[in-house]
Backbone as CSV, one residue per row, in Angstrom:
resi,resn,N_x,N_y,N_z,CA_x,CA_y,CA_z,C_x,C_y,C_z
1,MET,92.585,77.472,106.710,93.149,78.517,105.866,93.339,79.773,106.708
2,GLN,94.375,80.526,106.341,94.672,81.777,107.008,94.828,82.883,105.963
3,ALA,94.419,84.078,106.337,94.708,85.276,105.558,95.870,85.964,106.253
4,VAL,96.953,86.202,105.522,98.111,86.899,106.076,98.203,88.239,105.362
5,PHE,98.079,89.322,106.122,98.154,90.680,105.599,99.512,91.240,105.988
6,ILE,100.264,91.689,105.001,101.629,92.162,105.215,101.714,93.607,104.747
7,VAL,102.203,94.484,105.608,102.435,95.883,105.259,103.914,96.149,105.475
8,TYR,104.563,96.758,104.482,106.011,96.910,104.559,106.475,98.123,103.760
9,ASN,107.601,98.687,104.175,108.235,99.773,103.436,108.603,99.238,102.057
10,GLN,108.328,100.020,101.021,108.601,99.574,99.655,110.053,99.155,99.445
11,VAL,110.945,99.627,100.281,112.369,99.292,100.172,112.606,97.789,100.324
12,VAL,111.764,97.094,101.085,111.974,95.664,101.325,111.106,94.777,100.430
13,THR,110.546,95.335,99.363,109.679,94.571,98.468,110.358,93.300,97.966
14,ASP,111.583,93.410,97.485,112.270,92.233,96.952,112.432,91.147,98.009
15,ARG,112.734,91.544,99.240,112.909,90.557,100.315,111.587,89.873,100.657
16,VAL,110.492,90.630,100.647,109.184,90.042,100.944,108.786,89.068,99.837
17,LEU,108.941,89.478,98.580,108.577,88.597,97.463,109.483,87.370,97.408
18,GLU,110.749,87.521,97.727,111.651,86.365,97.770,111.221,85.401,98.873
19,THR,110.747,85.915,99.980,110.250,85.063,101.071,109.071,84.234,100.584
20,LEU,108.152,84.845,99.850,107.019,84.096,99.294,107.504,83.012,98.337
21,ARG,108.444,83.354,97.466,108.973,82.367,96.511,109.641,81.197,97.243
22,ARG,110.442,81.533,98.254,111.162,80.495,99.001,110.204,79.530,99.689
23,LEU,109.049,80.049,100.129,108.055,79.224,100.818,107.022,78.633,99.852
24,HIS,107.236,78.825,98.554,106.357,78.286,97.506,104.923,78.800,97.635
25,LEU,104.795,80.069,98.015,103.483,80.720,98.090,103.335,81.591,96.846
26,LYS,102.573,81.108,95.881,102.505,81.767,94.581,101.369,82.765,94.464
27,GLY,100.306,82.600,95.238,99.144,83.465,95.094,99.122,84.584,96.118
28,TYR,98.927,85.798,95.648,98.806,86.935,96.547,98.142,88.095,95.817
29,THR,97.665,89.044,96.593,97.179,90.308,96.063,98.068,91.394,96.641
30,GLN,98.525,92.309,95.779,99.447,93.362,96.218,98.842,94.737,95.969
31,TRP,99.020,95.600,96.952,98.663,97.012,96.822,99.945,97.829,96.924
32,GLU,100.092,98.808,96.048,101.244,99.693,96.093,100.789,101.083,96.535
33,GLN,101.762,101.861,96.980,101.501,103.243,97.413,100.518,103.300,98.575
34,VAL,100.743,102.450,99.586,99.894,102.404,100.773,100.463,103.370,101.803
35,LYS,99.638,104.258,102.296,100.082,105.262,103.254,99.616,104.905,104.659
36,GLY,100.405,105.333,105.660,99.986,105.078,107.027,101.081,105.374,108.037
37,VAL,100.712,105.216,109.293,101.622,105.381,110.422,101.465,104.148,111.294
38,GLY,102.578,103.499,111.620,102.515,102.268,112.393,102.673,102.477,113.881
39,GLY,101.737,101.957,114.644,101.834,101.855,116.096,102.224,103.109,116.851
40,GLN,102.739,102.887,118.046,103.111,103.982,118.947,104.383,104.711,118.505
41,HIS,105.323,103.980,117.896,106.625,104.570,117.603,106.944,104.618,116.115
42,GLY,105.980,104.279,115.286,106.226,104.249,113.849,106.282,105.643,113.253
43,GLU,107.170,105.797,112.272,107.225,107.058,111.542,106.213,107.013,110.406
44,PRO,105.630,108.142,110.072,104.670,108.171,108.969,105.310,107.742,107.653
45,HIS,104.583,106.978,106.872,104.949,106.619,105.511,103.827,107.169,104.634
46,LEU,103.979,108.416,104.235,102.887,109.123,103.574,103.177,109.528,102.139
47,GLY,104.388,109.256,101.657,104.726,109.608,100.285,104.683,111.100,100.031
48,SER,104.931,111.890,101.064,104.881,113.350,100.929,106.295,113.933,101.003
49,HIS,106.388,115.224,100.785,107.681,115.895,100.877,108.254,115.753,102.289
50,THR,107.415,115.908,103.284,107.854,115.822,104.676,108.113,114.383,105.095
51,TRP,107.247,113.464,104.710,107.358,112.040,105.060,107.373,111.229,103.761
52,PRO,108.537,111.127,103.095,108.584,110.541,101.753,108.440,109.019,101.674
53,ALA,108.673,108.302,102.741,108.567,106.838,102.676,107.137,106.435,102.319
54,ILE,107.020,105.294,101.675,105.707,104.771,101.285,105.715,103.253,101.491
55,ASN,104.568,102.704,101.759,104.434,101.267,101.984,103.809,100.566,100.794
56,HIS,103.949,99.266,100.796,103.187,98.365,99.942,102.491,97.388,100.887
57,ALA,101.514,96.660,100.390,100.823,95.656,101.199,100.534,94.435,100.342
58,LEU,100.514,93.278,100.996,100.183,92.013,100.343,99.159,91.269,101.177
59,LEU,98.287,90.551,100.509,97.376,89.627,101.175,97.631,88.249,100.589
60,VAL,97.963,87.306,101.462,98.250,85.937,101.058,97.257,85.026,101.775
61,ILE,96.572,84.178,101.044,95.686,83.179,101.630,96.397,81.831,101.496
62,CYS,96.609,81.161,102.624,97.359,79.906,102.583,96.928,78.983,103.726
63,GLU,97.416,77.774,103.681,97.137,76.799,104.733,97.737,77.282,106.057
64,ASP,97.185,76.794,107.157,97.604,77.236,108.488,99.099,77.065,108.718
65,ASP,99.662,75.920,108.354,101.083,75.685,108.597,101.948,76.599,107.744
66,ALA,101.536,76.866,106.510,102.271,77.789,105.646,102.219,79.206,106.205
67,ALA,101.084,79.583,106.779,100.949,80.918,107.375,101.924,81.085,108.530
68,GLN,102.073,80.065,109.347,103.012,80.155,110.477,104.449,80.263,109.984
69,ARG,104.798,79.506,108.959,106.152,79.608,108.388,106.370,80.990,107.779
70,LEU,105.346,81.516,107.118,105.448,82.842,106.512,105.634,83.914,107.582
71,LEU,104.841,83.859,108.641,104.973,84.857,109.708,106.366,84.822,110.326
72,GLN,106.905,83.635,110.552,108.247,83.516,111.126,109.305,84.074,110.172
73,ALA,109.182,83.743,108.901,110.150,84.240,107.917,110.077,85.754,107.784
74,LEU,108.869,86.323,107.820,108.721,87.775,107.736,109.274,88.463,108.981
75,LYS,109.133,87.820,110.123,109.716,88.364,111.356,111.231,88.473,111.206
76,GLU,111.839,87.475,110.588,113.289,87.501,110.363,113.678,88.621,109.394
77,VAL,112.869,88.843,108.359,113.121,89.944,107.423,113.061,91.269,108.184
78,ASP,112.045,91.430,109.012,111.895,92.666,109.788,113.058,92.862,110.745
79,GLU,113.471,91.812,111.416,114.569,91.929,112.383,115.895,92.256,111.704
80,ALA,116.050,91.898,110.430,117.273,92.211,109.699,117.380,93.692,109.363
81,SER,116.244,94.385,109.278,116.252,95.833,109.003,115.033,96.479,109.653
82,PRO,115.014,96.532,110.989,113.824,97.020,111.701,113.483,98.478,111.419
83,GLU,114.445,99.259,110.977,114.167,100.674,110.710,113.283,100.866,109.485
84,GLN,113.170,99.845,108.634,112.347,99.966,107.424,110.866,99.801,107.709
85,GLY,110.529,98.924,108.620,109.136,98.700,108.971,108.490,97.600,108.150
86,LEU,108.052,96.573,108.828,107.324,95.459,108.227,106.441,94.883,109.313
87,ARG,105.153,94.719,109.011,104.224,94.110,109.959,103.389,93.083,109.208
88,ALA,103.074,92.007,109.902,102.252,90.957,109.304,101.216,90.511,110.321
89,TYR,100.001,90.264,109.838,98.876,89.872,110.683,98.173,88.698,110.020
90,ALA,97.680,87.768,110.810,96.981,86.610,110.258,95.657,86.412,110.982
91,TRP,94.672,85.932,110.235,93.379,85.580,110.811,92.764,84.492,109.938
92,PRO,91.793,83.756,110.472,91.173,82.677,109.694,90.510,83.212,108.425
93,ALA,90.647,82.439,107.358,90.028,82.791,106.084,89.116,81.650,105.648
94,HIS,87.969,81.996,105.133,86.996,81.009,104.661,86.570,81.387,103.245
95,SER,86.370,80.399,102.425,85.875,80.672,101.074,84.697,79.748,100.797
96,TRP,84.008,80.007,99.722,82.868,79.172,99.392,83.201,78.255,98.251
């Protein structure tokens, strides 16, 4: 199992959710109004007057092969509109 954490500009919400639907990934946890600054060259997404953009985040727990397909599909979403900002990270997930 993998945990895939996705942070993205709220503008691409529909594309991210459509990616989950297309890959038949039904379970996720979503956070809205997530603030932050990405990496060395990222612009702030702070929901303020000066920096009005805001992010959302999703956590998806899925099988290893589904996680790899999801990461690849999200990379394609990001490459289609890189100025919006989308990042995805995966790590092993364990449950009891």
